[in-house]
ZAMARGU-4260 file (C-alpha; in steps of 0.2 Angstrom, whole numbers, plus 5000, padded with zeros to 4 digits):
<rodrens>
0) 4908/4975/4948 | 4919/4989/4942 | 4929/5004/4949 | 4922/5020/4943 | 4940/5026/4939
5) 4949/5015/4927 | 4965/5017/4936 | 4971/5015/4954 | 4984/5029/4958 | 4979/5033/4976
10) 4967/5027/4989 | 4960/5045/4990 | 4953/5042/4972 | 4941/5028/4978 | 4924/5030/4986
15) 4920/5023/5003 | 4910/5009/4994 | 4924/5005/4982 | 4937/5004/4996 | 4925/4991/5005
20) 4922/4982/4988 | 4940/4979/4985 | 4942/4972/5003 | 4927/4961/5002 | 4932/4954/4985
25) 4949/4951/4992 | 4941/4941/5006 | 4932/4930/4993 | 4947/4927/4982 | 4957/4922/4997
30) 4944/4910/5003 | 4939/4903/4986 | 4953/4907/4973 | 4947/4894/4961 | 4931/4903/4957
35) 4941/4917/4949 | 4954/4907/4940 | 4948/4913/4923 | 4944/4931/4927 | 4959/4938/4917
40) 4961/4923/4904 | 4970/4929/4889 | 4975/4945/4897 | 4992/4952/4900 | 4999/4964/4913
45) 5014/4974/4909 | 5025/4977/4925 | 5036/4992/4925 | 5049/4993/4938 | 5061/5007/4942
50) 5065/5000/4960 | 5069/4983/4966 | 5055/4972/4973 | 5051/4956/4981 | 5033/4957/4987
55) 5027/4968/4973 | 5034/4958/4958 | 5029/4941/4966 | 5012/4945/4971 | 5007/4954/4955
60) 5015/4940/4944 | 5007/4926/4954 | 4991/4935/4955 | 4989/4937/4936 | 4994/4918/4934
65) 4980/4913/4947 | 4968/4924/4938 | 4972/4915/4922 | 4982/4929/4914 | 5000/4933/4911
70) 5013/4946/4917 | 5028/4953/4909 | 5042/4960/4920 | 5050/4976/4913 | 5066/4980/4922
75) 5073/4998/4924 | 5085/4994/4910 | 5072/4988/4898 | 5063/5004/4898 | 5072/5018/4907
80) 5055/5027/4909 | 5056/5045/4902 | 5074/5043/4897 | 5076/5030/4883 | 5058/5034/4878
85) 5045/5046/4884 | 5032/5041/4896 | 5018/5045/4884 | 5026/5034/4870 | 5028/5020/4883
90) 5010/5021/4887 | 5004/5022/4869 | 5014/5007/4864 | 5009/4996/4879 | 4990/5000/4877
95) 4991/4991/4860 | 5000/4976/4867 | 4993/4972/4884 | 4977/4975/4894 | 4983/4983/4910
100) 4999/4992/4917 | 5007/4991/4934 | 5021/5004/4938 | 5033/5005/4953 | 5041/5021/4951
105) 5051/5035/4960 | 5040/5050/4954 | 5022/5049/4957 | 5020/5060/4941 | 5027/5046/4931
110) 5012/5035/4936 | 5000/5049/4933 | 5007/5052/4916 | 5006/5034/4911 | 4987/5034/4916
115) 4984/5050/4907 | 4992/5044/4891 | 4985/5026/4891 | 4968/5020/4887 | 4970/5004/4898
120) 4970/5003/4917 | 4986/5008/4926 | 4990/5003/4944 | 5001/5013/4956 | 5012/4999/4963
125) 5022/5012/4973 | 5028/5030/4970 | 5035/5043/4981 | 5018/5050/4985 | 5008/5034/4989
130) 5007/5015/4990 | 4989/5011/4988 | 4991/4992/4986 | 5001/4991/5002 | 4987/5000/5012
135) 4974/4989/5004 | 4983/4974/5010 | 4986/4982/5027 | 4968/4986/5030 | 4963/4969/5024
140) 4975/4962/5038 | 4968/4974/5051 | 4950/4968/5047 | 4956/4950/5049 | 4964/4953/5065
145) 4951/4966/5073 | 4935/4964/5063 | 4926/4980/5062 | 4938/4993/5055 | 4929/5007/5063
150) 4936/5000/5080 | 4954/5000/5074 | 4965/5012/5083 | 4981/5012/5072 | 4997/5021/5076
155) 5010/5023/5063 | 5027/5027/5070 | 5041/5034/5059 | 5043/5044/5043 | 5028/5053/5035
160) 5031/5044/5019 | 5021/5037/5004 | 5015/5022/5015 | 5010/5034/5029 | 5000/5044/5016
165) 4991/5029/5009 | 4987/5023/5027 | 4979/5040/5031 | 4968/5039/5016 | 4963/5021/5020
170) 4959/5025/5038 | 4948/5040/5032 | 4939/5028/5020 | 4934/5015/5033 | 4931/5026/5048
175) 4946/5020/5058 | 4956/5030/5071 | 4974/5034/5065 | 4988/5043/5074 | 5005/5047/5065
180) 5019/5048/5078 | 5034/5056/5069 | 5049/5068/5072 | 5046/5086/5069 | 5050/5090/5051
185) 5045/5073/5045 | 5026/5074/5045 | 5016/5068/5031 | 5013/5081/5017 | 5001/5094/5022
190) 4990/5092/5007 | 4988/5073/5011 | 4982/5077/5028 | 4970/5089/5022 | 4963/5077/5009
195) 4962/5063/5022 | 4953/5074/5034 | 4941/5079/5021 | 4937/5061/5017 | 4936/5057/5036
200) 4921/5068/5037 | 4911/5055/5028 | 4915/5041/5039 | 4919/5049/5056 | 4937/5043/5055
205) 4949/5051/5068 | 4966/5057/5061 | 4980/5066/5071 | 4998/5069/5070 | 5009/5069/5086
210) 5028/5070/5089 | 5029/5057/5104 | 5029/5039/5100 | 5023/5035/5117 | 5009/5047/5116
215) 5005/5040/5098 | 5004/5021/5103 | 4994/5024/5119 | 4978/5015/5117 | 4982/5009/5100
220) 4977/4991/5095 | 4989/4991/5080 | 5006/4998/5078 | 5014/5001/5061 | 5032/5006/5056
225) 5042/5007/5040 | 5060/5010/5036 | 5068/5027/5041 | 5076/5030/5024 | 5066/5025/5009
230) 5074/5020/4992 | 5081/5035/4985 | 5086/5042/5002 | 5101/5031/5005 | 5112/5046/5007
235) 5102/5052/5022 | 5102/5035/5031 | 5115/5040/5045 | 5107/5057/5048 | 5090/5050/5049
240) 5095/5036/5061 | 5100/5048/5074 | 5083/5058/5072 | 5072/5042/5072 | 5081/5032/5085
245) 5069/5037/5099 | 5055/5031/5087 | 5061/5013/5086 | 5047/5000/5089 | 5053/4989/5103
250) 5046/4979/5117 | 5046/4994/5128 | 5035/5004/5116 | 5024/4990/5112 | 5020/4988/5130
255) 5013/5006/5130 | 5000/5001/5117 | 4983/4994/5120 | 4981/4976/5126 | 4983/4964/5112
260) 4990/4976/5100 | 4997/4969/5084 | 5012/4975/5075 | 5013/4978/5056 | 5027/4983/5044
265) 5026/4984/5025 | 5044/4976/5023 | 5058/4975/5020 | 5062/4978/5038 | 5079/4985/5044
270) 5079/4974/5060 | 5088/4983/5074 | 5084/5000/5067 | 5065/5004/5065 | 5060/4988/5074
275) 5068/4975/5085 | 5068/4956/5081 | 5059/4954/5098 | 5044/4963/5090 | 5045/4958/5072
280) 5046/4939/5077 | 5033/4941/5092 | 5016/4933/5093 | 5009/4951/5090 | 5018/4952/5073
285) 5007/4950/5058 | 5020/4956/5045 | 5019/4940/5035 | 5000/4939/5035 | 5001/4957/5029
290) 5013/4952/5015 | 5002/4938/5009 | 4987/4949/5008 | 4996/4960/4995 | 4992/4945/4984
295) 4974/4945/4988 | 4971/4964/4988 | 4980/4966/4971 | 4970/4951/4963 | 4954/4960/4968
300) 4960/4977/4960 | 4966/4968/4944 | 4949/4959/4943 | 4939/4975/4946 | 4949/4985/4933
305) 4951/4972/4920 | 4943/4955/4924 | 4928/4947/4917 | 4911/4953/4923 | 4903/4936/4924
310) 4912/4921/4933 | 4908/4903/4931
</rodrens>
């Protein structure tokens, strides 16, 4: 059980079969964690962080421990990636010391360069372009809630950001229907939509972009949102708040979704902004199930990239 590419930089890079394999193995790991407790024995993960983190750090570090390995946290001040030391030099140092690298960066090119210059696996734990581990956890959650992913009708409401990009790629890989409802001028990157549409031809997935949240959620059995201003966009917070206010996920908007629709958010949530407490804390909300599934999805990726082939 291995991924063809030695790295995980984007969901788009996975085949349909590999995407399914990651989710299937994550299911097994969640149900029977003890079976995999020696998968990464004596192996070390270097965790490079340029941004603050709760879920990413805890789930990767706990995941390595649960797989029998060890994780080293490298804070922004420890490396200053590309400033104190060049990215190629960082990669060539780490490949001689650890077995796998995880990077949470501002620029996607930083993760790409780490992978290009390293002989060991590199995992994108978030960049300005994509957030593949989040989307894997999201679709693991959607499968737990709705079963067959080909029957999922997901509406993402908000900014066409890195999370939105990865959700589009994931929906395309599994044959889901996905609508992005965003303000004009805040659509996902054109190149991402085109790549996802190309992937969708293999699975008959349905992808569309609309500019009305009400139109977007109509008939959806899953509604997803994210912060209006991501890390690095703090200066735009107030301006974005005015533009995105009509895209708030509240009880009124959820009532326009399909019967039994669940609510997702990658967290952290700015409650009272992109989502109200009444939705985030409602029975429809699966945001903490979603957060837990980061652990299982990432353990699956870690094993498939660097784990032992045979498990006792």
